[in-house]
N, C-alpha and C positions, 0 to 999 in steps of 0.2 A: 251903258258903261264904255267911256273912249278907249281905247288900244292903252296908253298909258296907266292909269288907272287900274287896268286889268294885269299889268306888268307888277304893278308896287303890289297888288294881292296876293299872285302868285309867290313874289320873293318872298313876302309876311307869312304865307302859310308855309313854305320850304323851312323857311328858320323854325317856326313854332313846332311843325315837327321833328326837326332835329333834336331839339332844344329836348323837346317831352322824348325822344329815343335815348339821350341824354341824362336824364332824370329817372327813366326806368331802370339803366342800368348802374344809376347811383344808387337807389332804392334796395336793388338784388344786392349789392354790397354792402351796404348797411346794414339790411333786413337779415343776411346770411352772418355778417360778421357779428349784430350782436344777438343772435341768437347763439351761436356758437359760446361768445363770451357768457352770456347766462346759463348755459348748460354746462359749462367749467367750472363757472362761479360756483351753481348749484351744488355739481360735485365735490368741488372743494371744499363747502359748506359742511358735506357730510363726512369728509376725513376732518375738521377741525368739532365735528360734531356741534355744530351752529353753535357755537360760543359767541357772546357780543361783539366783542373784537373783531372776529371772521366775520362775520355779516358787514359790522361798517368797514370794512375793509376792502371786502368783495363788493360792495352799495358802489365803494368812489370807484373801483377797478372797473365795472361795468359801466358808469356813465363815462368815465374816461374815453373808453374804445368804443361809447357808443356817439361822443361828440367829435371824434377821430375819425372815424369813420364818415360822419355826415359833413365835416368838410371836407375831406378826399372826396367821396363819391358823388356829391350834391352841391354844394357851397360854392366850392372852387370850380367845379366845371360848367355850372351856369354861368358864372359872375362873368365871363370871357363874353367882350364885344365882336361881333362878326357884323363885317359892312354886306350891301348887297350886291358887290360885286363877286363878293366869299359867296355870298348864297349863292349867285347866277353859277360861280365856279365849281361848286361843290354838284351843281344840280346837273351843270355839264357832263361833270366827270360822273355821274353816275346813270347819264344817259346819253350816250356819244352821237345818237343821231340829231341831237340838237345843232350842233358843226359850230356852236361858237354863235349862236344867232344870238340867243338871249344874253352871254356877255357883252356882245355888239352892242343889244339895245340897251342893258344898264349902262354901258359907257356912254353910248349916244344921248342919253336923257338924264346922265349925273348932271347938276348944277344946274338945272332947266335947259340944258343942250350947250352944244358951242356955236358962236358965230361964222363959225369955219364949216359947219356941216349946213346941208340943205333942210330947211325946217322940214319938207316935202319927202325927201328921201330917209329921215329918221321917221318920219311917222310908218314911214312904207318898213322901216328894219322892224320896227317894235308892230309890225302889224304880222309880217312874216313872223316871228319871233311869238307871238302870240297863237298863231296857227298851230305853231310846231308844241306848244305847252300844251293846247286843247286836244292833240291827239296822243297826248300822256295824262290826260284828264287833269289837267292844271297842277302835277305834281304830286296829287295825293297818293301815287302807288311808291313813290318814293320810300326807303328805310320801312315798307311796310312788313316783309317778313321778320326785318331786326327787333320791329319792336312788338311783333309779337314772340318772338324768340325770347326776350326779355320779360315781356308780361310772363311767358308761361314758367320760365325758370322764378320769377318771384312767387308766382301762384303754387311752385313745385315745394320751395322756402318755406312756405308759410305753411303746407301739408304737413310735410315731414315733423317741424316744428312741435305743430299742434298734435301729432300721432306721437312724438316721443311724450310730451307732458301727460298725454293720455292714457297712456299705453306702458308708458316705460316705470321706473321704480318710484314708490312713494316719494322719497326723498329729494327727485326734482323739480317735483311740483311747492313740495315744501320750502325747497331752496326759492324757486319764482316767486313764492309768496314772500318770502323772507325779504329777498331783494326788490320786489317791483313795490310793495304797498310801504313806502316810506313813512306812513303817517303814522304806523307804530313803532313805539323800542323796539332796540335791536333785543333785548332783554324778551318783550313780548312776541317776535318773531319766530321765535325757536320753538319747533315744534317737541323738542326732547324738552322736558322738564321733572324734577321730581318734587314732589309736594312732601312735605316735612309736617309733622306734630311732635308734640305741642307746639313748637315754634318758639317766638321769644315768649318764657312764662318766669312766673316764680314758683320753685319747689324749697319744701324744708329744708335744713340744713340736716344731710346725713343720710337724706331720703335717695332710695331708688327712682329713677326715673325712665319710664318706657318713652321709647323714641320708634315712632312708627313714620316711615318713609313708600309712598307708593309712584312708581316711575310711570310719565306720563311720554307715550308716542315711540318707548322701544322697550326692551326686554333684557335682562341678561341677571346671570347668576351669580353675582358677586356686587353685594351694596354692602358701603361702608359709613361709618359715622366717622367723621375725622373732627378732633375734639382736643381743645386745650385749657387749662385752668390759668394761665397766665400769658399777658400779652405778650408779643414776639417771643411766646416759644414754640418748638414745632410741632405742630399738629398729631394727637393717637388715634390711629385707626384699630374702629371696634367694628368688627365684622357683624350685619345683620343677618337674620334667620327668615327665610322666604314664608311666608304665610297663606294660609289655606286661599286667598283671592290673587288671580293673576295678577302678579305686577306690586303685589303687596310685602312688604319686608318689616321685618320689627326687631326689634332689640332692647338692651337695657346699659344704663349706666349707673352703676352703682357707688353707693357713699358719697353722692355729693358734698364736700363740704367747703368748696371756694364756685362763684364766679365761673361758669363756663360758657365758653365759645363752643360752638358748634356747627355743621354742616354736614350733608348727605353728598356720597359722590361715586357716580358709576359708569364704566365704558366711559372716561372723558368727559360726563354732564356732571354738575354740581348743582347744588341747591344755593341756596341765599344764607348769609350765614348769621346765624338765631346767637341769642343767648340766654343762659340757663341761669337769673338772679337768685340766689341764694338767700334765704330768710331764716331766720327762727322760729319754725311753726313745729308743732309735734308731729311726728310721723315715727311708722313701726319701729323700732329696732330690730323684735325677738316676736315672731308669732309659733306657740306650740298649742300643738293639735290634739284633743282627746277625743277618740272614737268610742261611743258608748252604743253598739250595737243593742237591735231588737232583744225580749229576753228570750223568744224560742228558737233564737240561735245557737244561746249557751254557749257565747264567744265572750271572754274576758274582754274588758276596756282595753283598749292599745293606746300610747301616746305615740306621738312621732311631730319632727318640726314641722313647723306650717308652710303652707301655698295651697298647690292643689290638693283638693279630696274628690277619694273614690272610693265609696262602700258601697254596700246593700240599703233598695230601700228603705226607711224607716230609721236608719241609723241616726242620734244626736252627736252633733260636731260641737265640741268645747271647745271656744277660745280662748286664750291664754295671751295677752297682749301688753308687752314691755314698751311704751312710748320712747321716744328719745327724749322729751322732755316733760314736764309736771304738765296733765292735762283733768279738766275735771272729769270728762265723760268721753263717749261714741257710739258708734252704729255700726251694726253690720248689715251693709244695703246688698239686699238679693237682684238678680234679674228678672225676676218677675215684679219685681217692683215694691215688695216687701223690705222690710228695716227690722232688725235684731238689737235689741239698746247692751252697750257695754258698760257693765258697772265695773265702776274704781273700788280697789280692794286697798287693805292695810300699805301695804308693799308699794303703791303707786301702779300698780297694774291692773288693768282692765279683764274685764273677764265676760262673755258673753256667748251664746249657743243657737245654733237652728237644726232645723231637721233636715236630712237628702230625702225628698220626695219626687224631685222633677232633674233635668239635666240643667244645669245654666254657671251663674258666676257670683261671683261676690266681690267684695273689699272692703275695704276699713276707712270707713269715714271719724276722723275726732276734732274736737274741741278746741281752735285755737285760743291765744293769751285773752282775746277781745272778744271772744264768742263766736269766732267766724269759725266755717266750716271746713276742712281740711281734708283732701283725699291724701291718707296717709299710708296707701299701698296700691299695689300693682293690682289689677283684676286679676283672680283666679277663678281655677274653673271649677264646677263640680258636677263631677262623674258619677251616674248613678248606674250599681253593678244591680242588674233583677236578680232577683231568686228563681231561678229555674227551675220548672215544675218536676216532682219525683219521675225516676224511667222504672219502668217495670219490661221482664220480661219473665220465659217460661225458661229455664235449664234443663228441665226433662218434662218430657221430652222433647220438647222444643218445636215440632212439628207435627203435621197431618199424621195418624197412626192409625192401624188398625187393631183390633183386640178380640177375643172369645166373649160368648155371654158371660164366661164362668170366672176371670181373668180380675187380677187386683189391678186397678190402672193409677199408678204413683204420679204424682204431679209435683213438682217443684217449680217455686216461683221465687223470681230475686225483686226487690226495689231498690233503689240509691237514691239519696236525695241530699244536698250537701249540707244542712241543718237538720236531717232528723226526718225520719218515716214515722208518720204518727199512726197510720193503719195501711193494712193486706189485708184483700178480699178475694177469694176465688168465687163465682160463680159459674157453675154449669147447668145443662138444660139437656132433657131427652126430649131428640126428635123436634126441636123447637120450641120446647112446652117453653113456661115461667119459668125465667134460671130460679135455682137452687143458691143463696148466698151461703160461703163460709168463713168465719173471720179465722184468716192466718196469723194475725200478728193486731193486738193491739193494747201493748204496753202500756204501762205507767209510764215508763222515760224512751219519746221518741230515738231510733237509731238510724246512723245514718246509711248503714248497709242491713237492710232485713232479708235473708232466704229461708224460706219457710216450704215443707213438704205437705202433701196430702195424698192420705191412699182413697179413692173410690173403688168400693167394692162392687164391681159390674153386675154380680149373681142375686147383689139384693135389690137392681133397679128392675129385674123381669124382662132384660131384652131379647131379641132375639134376631139372627142375622136378616140384614137390610135397614137396621136400624143406625141411630147416630146419636151420638153425646159431645155437644160443645160446649167447649170453658174459654175462660177469661179470666186474666185480673186485673184490680183495681187497687191504685195507691194513691193515699193521699199524705201533701206532706204538711209541716208545721207552721206553715205561715200567715203570721198573726197579723200584719200588715195587710196586704191587700186580699187576705183571707187564704181557706185552706185552699188549695190546686190538686186537680184530683187527672192522674191519668190512666188509662183504658189501657192493657196489652192489644197484643192480637188475638184474634180468635182463631181455636184449634178446634179441629174434629177428629174426632176417634171411632171410624166404620167397625159396625159390628159383622162379624165376617163367621163361618160357619168352625165347628172344631179344627177340623183340619180342612187344608186343602183338597183332600181327596174324598171328603165327605159325602156319605151316600146313604139315606133314609132307609130302613128296614123295609122296602114295598118292592115287591115281583116283578119287572119291568123287562124285556127282552129291547136290547140294544142293538145298532147299527157297527158301522165299524168304525165309529167315533170321529165326532167335529173336532172342531181347535181348542184350542186350549184354552182361549181367552188371556192370551198376556195382555192385550190392549183393555181390557173389557170396563175398567174402572175411568174411564176418559170422560164421558159422559157425565158423570157424579163430580169427578175431579173439576172440571169446569163450571159447572153448578158451583160448588166448594168454594172456587174463586171467587165468583160471581156474589156469593152471599158473604163474603169475608171482604172485599170491595166494596158492599152498599155500608156492611157494620163499620167501616173504620170510613165513610163517607159521614154516616151517620155521628159519629163518635168526634171526630175533627169541624162538623159543622159550626160549632160558636167561631172557629177562629181560621177559617175559610172564610176569602170573600165571595157575596153572593155571585160573580160570574163564573166564578172558579167551581163553584158550590153544583151551578146550571150547567156547566162543562163536563164536570165529575159525574152528574146524573143521567146527562143525555148519552155518554159514552158507556155507561151502564146497561143502561135502555136499551143500546144496537145491539150489547154483545149479547144479553139476555134473548133479543129477536131472532140473534144470529141462531143459538144454541137452540130456541124453538123452532127453527128451520130444521136444522137438522136432524131433530128430534121426531119430527112430522115426517119429513122427507123419509127414515129410518122407518116409520111406522106403515107410510105407503108401499112399500116394498115387501116389509113381512106380512102385510093382508095379502096384498098382490099374488103371493107365494102357500096364503094360508089354504087349505081343506081339511080332510079326514087326517089331522094331524096331532098330534101327541099335545093334548090339554096345558101342559106348560108353557106350550109356546103362544099357544091363545091367551094364556095370562098375562104375557110379557106383552101383546099388541092389545091387551085391555090397559095396563100399568100405564106404557107410555103416553096413550094420549090423555092420560090424567093429568100426568106431567107437564105435559105442553101447555094444558088450560090452566094450571096453577102459573106457570112461566107468562101467561099471557095475563094472569092477574098481574103479575107482579110489574107488567110492563105499563099496563094501565096506572099504577100507582108511582111507578117512575115518571111517565109522562107528566105526572101531576107536580111531579117534583115532590112527592112526597117519599123519600127515600127510609124512613125507618116504619112506614105503613107496607113497605113490598118486603121489607124482612120477612113476615108469616107466609106471604106465598111462595116465595124463593128457597125455604128452608121444607116448607111441604113437597113442593118439586124435587128437592134434592132426596129427601125420603123413599120419592117414587122410583126415583132412576135407581136408587141404591138396591130397591126392592126388585125392579128387572134384572139387574145386573147378575144380583145372586140368586135370582130365578135362572139364568143362563148359565150361571157355572154347574147349578145344581143338577141342570138337566147335560152339561157336558159330562158331568163326573159320572152321571148314570149312563148315557151313552159308551163312556171311555171302562167301564167297569162292565156293561151287561153282557158281554159276548159277540159273537159273532149273528151272522145268520140277516134276519130285519126283511119285509118285506117292504111293501110301496109306502108303509104309512112311516118306516124309519129312514127309510131314504128322503122322502121329504123334512123329516126332521131332521137329518143332516144337513140337506140342505138350506133348509133356514139357519139351521147351528152356521153354517159357513157365509152364508147373506150377513147373518150379525156380526159374525167376528169383521168381514169384511170391511161392512160399513165403519166401525171402531175403529177398525186399524187403518183407514183412511183419516178418520177425524184424530186417531191420536198421532199420525205424521203429521198433520199440520199445528198439532197443539206443541211438539217436539221443535218444531221448526220455531214457533213464535216465542219458545220458551227461551231457547239456546238465542234469537237475536236480542231479545232482552236482557239475559245473562252479558251478554258481550258488548251492548250499552253500557250499561252499570259498569263491569270493568274498564269499559272507556276513560268512564265518570271520574272512577276511582285514581285511573293512570294520570289523568291529570291533575287532580286534588295531591297526587304523590307532589307531581313535580311542583305546584303551585306553592306546597308546603316545602319544599327544599328551599326555594327565594324565597319565602316570609322566615324563613331558619336564620340566610345568612343576613338580611337586612336587620333581623333583631339580635342578630351578634355584633353587627355594626352598632346596634344602637345601643346595646349594652357595653361596649368597649368605650362608646363616648362618653357614657354615664359615668365610666368606671374612671375616664382622663378626668372628666368634670372636676370628679369628688378628689381624685389626685391632687388637683392642681387650685384646690379650696374652691373652686366654682359653684354656682348653685342655678339650678334650673328656673325661667323666670317667664313669666309672658307668655309666649307663643311655641316656647324653645320645645314644648313636651307635647308641641302637635304631633310631629312624627311615628314618636310610642304611641299617638290615640291613633294614626290611622292604620298604624300596623294594627291593632287593638279590634278596628273595625274592618279590617279583612280578614282576620282571626274567626271573629264573630260569622261573617258570612260562610266561612269555608266550616263553622261547625255546624248554621242551617244546612248548607249543603252534606256534609255529615248524617244531621238529623233524616232529611228530605231521603236518603238513600238508606238509612235505617227502615225508615217507614216502607220503602218500595222490597224492601229484602227480607222477608225472613227467617231465620236460621243463622243469625250473622249476629251474634251477639258482639262479635269483637268491634265492629263497627259503632256499636252504641258505646261501647270504652272508650272507643277513638273520640266520641261524641264529645263525651263528661272530659277527656282529656282538652281538646279543643276547645270549650268553653271556660275550662279553667286557665288555659295560656290566655285567653281573650280576657280574662277578670286580671287576670298578674299582669298585663299589659298596663291595663289601665291605673291600678295600683301604681305601678312604674313610673308612668305619665305622671301621677299625681306627686310620688315623693321625687321625681327627678333625681338627683345623683346624690340625697342625702342619707341613701343607704348604699350608698359604692355599686349600686345598680343588682341590689341583690335579687329585687324583685322582678327585672328584666333578666335577670338567670334565672329566674323560677320557670318563667315564663317561655325562655328558651327549653330548659331542660321539658316541658309540657311538650312542646313544639316537638322536638327528638321523639320523644314516645309515642305520639302518635302517628310520626311518619315511621315510626319501624313496625306500629302495629301496623298498617297499612301495606309497607314493604311486605310484612310476615303474611300478610294476606293475600298481596299479587304472587309469593313463592307457593303458595297455596292452591293456586289456579290450576296447575298442572296434574295434581294427584287430582282435582275433584271433575276435570275435564276427563280424566283416563279412567273414573270410577265410574263416569257415563257411558265412555266408549265399551267399559268392559259390559256395562247394564243390555247397551245394545249388540254386540257381539251374540251374549247369552241367549236374547230372543231372538236373534237370526238364528240359532242352531236350533232352540225351540221349536221355531216356526220353522225349519226345515222337515227337522223331523215331522210335525204333522202333515206336510206337506207330503212329503215320500208315504205317509201313513195312506194319503187320500188317492195317492197315485198308485198306491197298491190296490185299492178300492175299485179301481176305473170300471175293471173287467166285470164287476156284479153290479154296476151302474143299470147298466138293460139300456131301456128307453131313455133315460133321463143321464144316458154319459155324455152326450155333447154338451148341456148345458154344465154339468159339475165338469168338464175341464175348459169350459170358457172361466170358469169362476178361478178357475187353480190356474189359469194364465193370468188373471188378474193380478191373482196375489204372487204370482211370480214378478210382475211389472213392478208391482208393490216393493219387492224385495231387492229386485235389481237395485231401486234406488234408493234404498239402504244400506245395501253394500257398495255403492258409490260414496254415500254421505259418509260413512263410517272409513271409508278409505281418504276422505277427501279431510276428514276429524285427525285420524291417525298423522296424519304429515303434518298438520297443522300443530298437535302437541307435541310432538318430535322437535320441532322448531321452535316452539316454545322451551321446551327442556334443554336444548341442546348444549346452552352452557352452564347451568350447574345440575343437570341430569343425564350426563353423556351416557351410559350404561343404558338407561332409560330409554333414553334416543336413539339408539341403536337399535333396541329390539321394538319401539315402534315402527322405526323404518324397516325393519325387515318385515313386522307384521304387515305393513302396510304392502309392501312389496311382493308378499304371499299373494294377494287377492292379484295381482297382475301375474306373477308368475303361473298362477296355479290355476288362471283364465278364471277366478269363480264367477263373473257377469257374466262372460262369452258360454259359462255352460249351462248358467239360469235362463238364459234369454232362447239357448239350443235345447233345452229340455221343455220350454213351452211350446215353440213348435214342433216338437216332437209328440206332445200330448193328444194329439187327432191318429197321429196313424202306427207309429211304433208299437214293436210288440212289448210286452207287459216285460218281460224279463227283462230286456235292453232299457227300457224306462227305469222298472226299481235298480238297476245297474250303476245308472247316472245319479241318481236322488243318494244312493248311498254315498257316490263320490262326493258330490256337491254337500253332503253331510259333515263326510269326514273332512273335506275340504273347510269348513266352516267350525268345527271342534277345534281342528289344529289350530286356524286362525282365533280362538277364544284361549287357547292356553297358551300363545304367544302374546298375545295382550296384558293374560294375570301374572305370566313374567316379567313384561315390561312392569306392571303396575307393585308387583314383589320388590322392584330392585328401587323403588322413588323411596328418597327419604335417607339412603345408605351415606349419601356424598355428603352432606347435611348434617352433618352429628351435633353439632353446635346448637342450630335451630330442634332439632327432636328434643334435645336437653331443657332449651327453654320452653319448650311446648309443655315439657312434662314439668315444669317449674310452674308452671299455671297450674294447671290441673293439679298438684299437688297443693297449692294455692287456695281451687276452689273446696279441695276436702278441708281445709284448714278452717275456710271462714263458713264452710256447713255444719263443723262440729261446734265449731264457738255458736253458730248460732243457735243448736239445739242447746246447748249448754245454756244459752242467757233463756231460751225456752223453758229449759226445768225450771230456771231459777224463779221466773217472775211465774210458773205454775201455780206457787204457793199462795201468793195473793190472788192470780186471776182465778184458779178453781174453787179458792173459799168464797170469793165476793159473788162470781159471777158463774156458777159451777153450770148451766146449761148455755154459756156462751159459743160454745162452736158449734149448734148449731145441729141438724136433726137428720139421717136418712130412713127413710122409710123402707123395709124390705119390702112391700109393696107397690112401691115410687113408681117405678116401671109400668107397671099393669093399667096404672091410673093415669098416666100422664102418656100414653103412644097416641091415644084417640084426640088426645087436646093439643092444636098446634096452637105454640105462642108465639109471641114476639121477644125479639133480643132487645129488652128497654136496657134501660142503667146503662146511657151511651156519656163516656167522658173524653177526657182529653189524652193524647196521648200520640202513638208513631204510627203512622199510616203504612198499611202495607194491602199485596196484593194476594192478601190469603195465604193459609198454607200449604206447604209443597209437599205432594204425595213420596211416602215414607213407607216405610216398613211397621210393623208391630212393634211397637216398645213397651207393651206393662208388663209389669212386675210379677214375678211367680212366686211363690213359697210359700211354706206351710205357715197359718195363721194362728194364733191362740185363741182358741174360743169363735164363739159368733155373736158380737156382742151388737149390739142395736145402735149401739152410738159411734159415728164415723169424726170423732173428733181432730181436729186439725191441727195438730202438734207438729210443728217442722223447725223454727227458730227465728232468732233473730241476729245478727252480726253487726256490731256498732264499734268497732275498732279496738274498744278498749274493752271487751267480753270480758276477762279475769278480774277488774277489780269494780265492774258495774253491781248495784245492787246492795250494796250496802257491806257486802261480806257474808250474809245468809247463804245456809248450802242447801242442800236438797233433801229435806226433813220431812218435804211433802209426798204422802203414799198417794199413789197413781193405781187407777182401775185397770181393770183387762183392757177397757177400750183406747185407752194411754198407754199400756204397754205393748198393744199390737202396732200402735201408730211409729210407737220407739224402735219397735225391732225391723219394721218396714224400713225404716229410715236408714237403720246400721248396714241392714243388706245391699241396700243399693250402693251407700259409700266401700263396702266391702265390694262390689262388684265393679266399682270405680278405680279402685285400689289393685285389682285383678287387671284391668285392661293398663293402670298404669304401669304396673310390673311388666306386662308383655312390652311395650312401648319402650321401656328403660331396655329393659335386654337386647330387644331389637335397636337399640342404637348403640350398646355396647358398654352400657353402664352397669354396675353390678346394683341390684335389686336390695343388696341384705339388708339395709337398714328398713327397708321397706316392708320384708318380712314382718320384721315383730310388731307393726303397726297393724298390718293385716290380720294378725292372730289376736291383737287385741279388740279389732272391729267385729270379729267372727266373734268372741265371748259375749260382744253386748245380743246376739239373738239367742238369747235363754232367759224365761221367767224369773231364774233363781238370783238373778244380776240385779234384778229392780225391788227386791226385796228388802235390799240394803241400800237407803239413798246415800249414806257416807261413803261406803265402798264405790260405790255408782261416779260419786263426785269423783272421787280420787285417779278411777280405773279412767274415767275421762279426760282429767286435766291431762294425765299419764299419756296416754294416744295422742292429744292435741299439741305436748310438749316435743312430742317423737318425731310428729309430722313436723312443725315449726322449723325443728334442726334440720330435719332431712329436705325441706325445702331451701333452705338458708344453704345446704351443701351442694343441691342442683343450682342454685342460681351462682355459686363460685364457678362452678362447672362451664355454666352457660357462658361467663363474662371472661374466662379463661386465656381464650382465644383473641379476646378486642383487646390488639397490642395498641390500639391507636390512643394518642393522647387526649384526653377529657377534659376539656375546661371548666365542666361543674359535673356534679353527679345528677342522677336521674331520681333519688328517692327524693319526697319532702321531708323538711326538717321538722322533727320532733317538737310536738308543741313546746315539751320542757326546756328546750334549748335555743327557742324562737327567739324571745325577747335579748337573751344575752349574744345572739349571735348579730341582731338588728343593733344593740349598742356598739358590738364592734365594727360595722361596718361606719356608723356615728363617727366613733371614734377615729376613722381611718380620713374621713372625708373633712375632717376641721384641719387634720393635717396639713401643713404646707409641702411641698414639695423641696428637698433640697435645691438648693443654687450653686 
């Protein structure tokens, strides 16, 4: 290549590089400006909610900006013409080392060179310029940094734009799509839209039309239909109600008489405009419903204005349809695909019916003038209210108890059902044998509340200490639609104890210094009882428990049984290690406990195979053996305490074994107490959370009631999905009812939770009926639901207020046990000097007991402080005394003294040790007294609550007496027709059953619980008329209308001695209850004068001569019931006198006789228009 050609190539290369730099710079300007314009336009579109005009406008603006930037940054700079001399000068400026050589060469060669210049000189000049250009790599390094900088800027702008679009707000992406995809129309480019149904359609004249809208791409709380019935008229706004699905809204356009234009608008987004064309087709002008309930409910038919329906399963709903124009027939279309015909009547109306058997919807279809099928009504909801199973529980004794072999055990069971209890049965067995059945109620007419009592005469069962009697009840309802449902109560146990706590048989045996008192002896059997109860409940509830949950429960029981067996085996091992030439009574304990462990192992095998029903028999046999061991231990301790002093090595060994047995049981009792307390605290927290939930639910129900009331006053009616909010509240109420039901199962001795659960279910049912009625009843059903919620809330709050008293009673019991245990320890410390060679082992065991006492005192101090904090707001006096009691533990240094005396057991003199133990005993006695004083001051600050509780107890007395009255009235027919109905109790039953271990069959449905709670003896003692062989189960049944039930017949039946014995036992129980109520009222500062007369009447029934005159008995009982009712009314007035807050509604149900009139009143209010 010659030098001239090379010069031209260098000039061209530099010119292209210069143009490339300009192009890169222009690209940066165009890209950055366009991206900024696009992002700003996308933001602008969001501000204008992506309306079509906004999309078109911003598209034009964006294109304009892009073209302007393209002209400014690229076209305009690149169109400039640059000469070779200018390029050479540009290159000289970029590299001054060329020293004008390149410019000179370019000028010399311009236009083929000048004649004045020597060609050779020009060639030499060009050659020198090229040599210098080669040193510069022919100009390739020129503008390299600028090019790189512009390229990096361009890449950065592109990356920033990509990141902004990818991770920025969604509306940026939607905006870019709307701006750049110009193939779509502006309307189709918007990400925000509203889908509307039915769109353009024809509707019958005068019909109501449902409008549904779904928001696409955005959310909003306010959605409205804009409608007008005349062209050019302003649009009227009709708000829509949120539906169940997110973004769904629904509303109703009422009574369309003219063609209507409408569209839906929300947050600046509007749908297209649609037209409802009005045509002359039949539609529903008026819809009336008649509920015909199943016969077993005993409910009269009820009429209401049409719409949604809510009733018990099996109810027949009769529809009366008045069409807007003549129509030959129609159909009721159900959501399950079925249809029911509508038959035309003489007056032109249509009548049809369907039966409520599942949740769903229905709508009405009519036949048009030309035979076409017309959708003549909106879609209405069908809500099924399930008939809940009956509830049953024991009111007496209502807990595990103890009794001597000769006591009379009075049991009282109560069953409730919304539509009637068909039967109530008592089942009891001895030592787990096959249960005996006693029919407590099977009257000719079912009653909604049945309360029945029965006395079991334990002396006739041939029982001995260590035996037990278990019992439970079953109640069946009258459900004729799904079949009778049966509920089984919790199972309870009566442990047979010796005649007295200090009972000793008449045998001569010398005793030692006396062992422990056995305060915690019953813990082994107590835990086994709970395992039996839990197994019983699992078997009972198996039919309604999911298989996974059933398996989980059985595995848990198996682990609990295995743990208890290991504890028993550990105790057996320690006992056998200490056995020698010892009292044979301890040998018997060591022989019985392994048998119990074997039975437990058998139960574990059945549980591992998931055969919970088969595990009941070995579990109950293990319980029997554990109670035998505990009774044998108590007997041995009582013999030692009463046998005098002295005693040789054999007696000392017996004492050591007694201490060992008690120490092991004491450890077990501490673990059990802590577990029970933790479980109780968990349940208390659940109730607290439920109370808060109920407060929120009541607030929302109040708002719903007010909404329905306003709708009724303005003449509006509920439609479509407008009742969805009320149904949602009903679902939450049912969930709370299920939670209460679970709490009721898990906690025995809590009948108030069972009552609250029933009220909660009633509230949920009332809410569903309120959702069906809408505003047609002026919010009456919603008001009733609110009343029920408030009742439940009050009951649970009353439960909360009673916790402090419950915990305080537990603290009292702990303090008493500590004081008694200290007396036993002091007695053992006094006997250390006579222990001889066994002194060291005895001192070691006493040290272990002192460690346990120290832990108990610390726990008691913590509990006292916690209870004081709980009571500080409502029971200031009790809280102050509890603070003093907890402070006395610190001030008297009780724990330090216990720890010090433990160390002094080895070396201190007996006189010094005795003085220290007496000091500790005095401190614990003083502590017990302080806690007792605090317990005595509880309740004095809440007189109103005390009176309210007294009113509830009075109501229980009324119910019980009306129950017996009802039973005695029905006894005439029942006894004549079925004289042996009540069952038999054989006098020798116990002797034949104690060796036969059966199984608790007859499982049903009902509440689940973790077994009975350990309680004191609760058997009934009193004189009995004769020694009859029959144990007739007379108690009664309360049905709310007891005085008028039975057609008016009186007490013409002559009872036998067995009947009278049962009656007298029942009245003695009530007299005792009235005495307790009298004391409670005196403590609350209320005069019990009116109750004294009732008490005299009750005591008068405990006389055989009263039953010889049935007519006089009837009059006496009627008078007593009437006095009790008046006394209850007086207590209610006193309890509510302090409530000065304004109540929007009462808490009592509307009497049946006034319900129809009140509903008619509300309907008349709903039809009235408000004054303008």
